[in-house]
Steps between C-alpha positions, in 0.01 A plus 500: 500500500787619284546865588647757263624675812608854552719668248803561717716748316787487748684281249450758229846486355796731492409766245721806480492665839458861556280744330152452642237766446354766722123489544294797392280504812535738790533242778869537575791396283523182292808288537765350278527122502611222270237328286277806521312692234699539181704181537466157341407321820469128437152348499446283809306244294751485216712202606199291602331561166810419299564178693135391493460516878254791507150398616240600243125477559494167316738363767258564787427194710326418827425162652146377440426736212263410219546587136262718304427499129270694268259388230511750215269557207618370162270752327538877461124555519227264622203459730545255784196272508619244756794397721532144628765475773407146605762318293774713655379448856507124452875498432694380807703780656268781389399717796272759340363632172370859501295703251363855506231382741773450761637854488443615860474872425478727198527310173682769300828687536718730290775760515289793379155345451363186664412325177701178528335195662690299759368195314284510188131517586277458194747572220867520402641800320849382409696182452656395828238663724488318839186286538567269796763421764635174638700422813674163531780316674738526205532737203452217253184388679372858482572516127318170437203625698488821298491293181211292641264796551231508230382842383217548256586796278285671239767652281448852363671687219776703668572866435870493413556804275516815712356695207179297541476557874196683632601530868750776572716501812610860451519754222739788561551784253774763511418804292701819464491767229311514172758497219516163325659594169872498425756513219618145566261226609582136578256231606536145623310212652682297764441189703653363819449135592408360841814466711534283810696606807668158484631501855693183576330425833137399436217600736514324837387545857414330827184574699493404869176519703540681832354439845309828489303385195715700264770392259871563447606508137864472391500627145711629211334828411566863411250663733428340837235740622291517185508119491369499857233758422370289212531172691323591821154577353507183290589292807237672712767610747606838641834621359681451830431126483663469156875527551743491208875443507717538193665181380788478255398659171645364177431809289181700453507783239134586569338158483489456879298818557179303439384207709568151365464215750483709819125468560496138387771384742336684790156357419637146501700552819202643687273223376742223603638659815851411382773670294462492122772566247436596138771523237443551129693329226621702204194440281257590777703812571424625149130471583531613861622856452440807284714593199602818317213653307518438125454826312382626164596859433455751220718812501527814289782748548513843338811719492664795331748425224787546743357233728320697771192318621171679435251234605452136591183296462487155654246227560625238750293185552599271787359150546432456872371146469228355719531711817589854602816448707706821468385583145360845593842613623674343198265696272578819691873450453465422131299817450707743709832374359360425157721737298819444697746756640443750223359852487180489295265802500199318350391156614204271447572171677242245606592187695237233552505176697238237427375168635538187285506125564878494465725441804476781757765769467633735764828626639830433329823696510435823310124490561333650192795720409679212324232456235473869422878539491539243225249691286612858557868411457424318174327818390798716591717288270249544218499874565879517500509335159228728362683812623846383395631496859684240703305299761697677773446849365122467454472392863734766634313779318175404666630383837343614824715661767448643846224758464322316220148369542363156431199473271290487820618850586721376783818700551827309492652665807816293543796435269413333168812536282372289211683682219830464687429133567443439130823669403694305763351181362585587141858580603560153640724290274335241280607134515732352240326431175605146413459172684828361369536125522283461811169361375352541847489872436275458194124446488438129548819459702660157510226354280706652215202618301714768342857610448389860467395507136140605577561693822418871516577735790259760634507768769191636673404737780222506756387745765256436784333695780342324798306623799640397838276410797124472484309774326163671460426572865579156645594525868852374442694457821727266691556424867829418673579399858862547608638378833848576630634306799808340647546133412788331684621846585511622138259744330258319274210616279193306391300633205149364456275579204239315297688571177541193281851404392431352157858492378554872451736539798271693733619315810851623428389860445305512827809390690718751314266783598502391866881488506525841339247672722598341832869425456445142622652220294299212646158501327235230472209542260211300646286278279216700344154426639168665583584559868643836395319766295466475125794568270294485183596294200844409372413645163504834318872533581379646829653310791837676521310831485213428740627225731847651483341828603318332789815326626692826473230689692482235775879499532503879526246477781716244682808715448322804641447304823875439526517859621821567311680207659678223307279197457669286766484773762137579421392136521693444822328803654147470359466130418331377181354772277224418252315725256240436229442741215284520189635665188289645220618662181339821384133469398386406152161553338271309265511582131203700376268245333445723196827689445745277687651801674635479853811448709456124499860391566742561786830430319617422147806307384682491166710235328646492149632195316708431194485153350740342252377183330613258232217346297511200270252631244460159336406308816358786706739441790608792720812534711501799734866601490495775760263713705600836640294702746503836673270541799451778752434349845511817710728346758667159507427308820681179406703512175524127438133434573404791277701361210324169554162670476593666171634175357191310617252753366686506171485120477121505534482766231715282275265210566198706395681622190609162365358192670249528784129459429215311662332367188122495533281330239122530537550591864729204577869524589695275266847535654476483883854369557859617486547259211274711281496836680855619445682737734850642455786295641854610575586414139233737368609799708786695345765711672362831630651846525345706780515867587318577824423864573423650840280808480323500838125546530459748787163350598632145547696339785873543426389645166451147361295416194339158461704298252360150450248556222633760251752264332215266406335778302780629281682174428212350298462780242879538473538134403205516262646811337836327457335201331312739270826674415662167412212370289324803359169348615222690681460245782206652686445218751697358792624246562667489159501141377734341244216476249454878529859557390600230254508655156326308219727342243 
């Protein structure tokens, strides 16, 4: 079997030596070492990924393995009247064909509610729902067998408009105050399309039956333990007989929080008694994972004539698709963060998630806050215009700060210098105004659609606030095992967690923390698996906070056992030293179901963006000329990796603003390919100016503040605002398409 191996960070580059960072614990003194916290330590997987040598889950291989494939429903809503697997079984090379009758344990699973069938039983609720499984000697044989299965469907009329939905996943109000009259009132209706996470490495995994009757699954995922806890009941096995090991992950962004082919591969492997590999193609990937919730939102803002907010009313409707997934938590985020980082004394916000027969929706970077941000920031621009203020000034006048309260009543008890961030952003120089003779700098680029005669420039601003870590009382913790020992006479540290490296650089950060806390340069981060305690999900911008906190705590415990000796002396005297620690952030609490009040979040993060765009108003083409951002990250653990996170989050926000949408017609996806679902390329991303602030959060390890998601929030409304400024159009829906912009002759 191809093994992704341990992430050995001993080749972690030659970043600037020196500064290190002292730990905040009481277990002795932290050390100074190169490539520690605060330095741009090189990623151990970087070279392999650039050269194409890195082993992703789709590269897994073991002698004698079979290939699995899935039959999926072509209908968004239908009764299943019959399934004939005979034609598939008669194909040479086909080993097995399984339906719901072959599920060995529980037939339903789910992140928050067990409402999703392993295989469809008597009906399908969305296009692409799994109906049957095939195992064969070759992937092409498996695909032909899938096509040979005959299913008798009785097609039903699907529910595709969330406004017509009758089943509610969650309805969460937030209500404060009683004054809903003001001198200046602006209203708007906004829409956000369905965005795909569009990771480049499709779903893949390898299931290997074990001698003890259990199964070993090598899988690209975001959350090893919750996968296991959903898998085991469906397989009819105790959790200890379902062992998961992380394989190379080619991006995630939320879509790998839910199960895809995990149960299916294990079912086939256990049935055959031989390893089974499953690997989706791009089209199947669109059907095999959740997407960002589409949203319809109506907002009303009231303010004094000088621009001070008096009230906000909002109705946020989120389309959760066919199954629950993480929709309840997405609704909670949309509600609690529904007016943004602004002080508002009177609030009437209602966020609702509903079931439809559209594709299931769940976690994606920004997680409910993205949709609301686009609406409330569009409203702030309307309010600025109505009050005769600049977009920066209207935001600064209403900005939260340390000591403010969210609309849920939660106190912001760490630095939140939003007004200063806005002024720093506004003070950044603007790019040059003309493209000159370089047509590549104009909308349309080298296609030479224009020489500038119909190009207009616009500037726009966006502000976003995002909760960090899991919220509303979830037991959010991580576990780390740290072992220090002498290897060939030299001190060496092994860090073992179940935290998924999904491209965000967590492996590097774990090693940096170990170097800083123990003063030992040689660090190996072991491959994540379920043989160590849970680390939770690689989502919610939480891993540096929670797993970083666990690694730090375990290292402090190891250091305490050094007895004040240098590492080499301690290990020579005492031998190997190993400690395991769990780390939890401070508790959070559910939102009140009627008022929405409660301390539901553990940490909050801010980012502000300025976008400069050129728009060809005749053809509707947009060129993003520059993006500038200011973000407070509490404490920088790895400067280069952090910049990459801000650039990456901004790119996904740009995609949502201008090009990315899963188009669904009558419940069917019409563009399940990268030919028709467009994502930003290097040519679409403009130069970026960054200002990174460090205002430590005293409750967090090293004072850090999760940084991966906030740029995705504020970049979208900033770009939309810039396009509005260039065109004078209202543009109340993203993504903005050329036909939305092109002015009639």
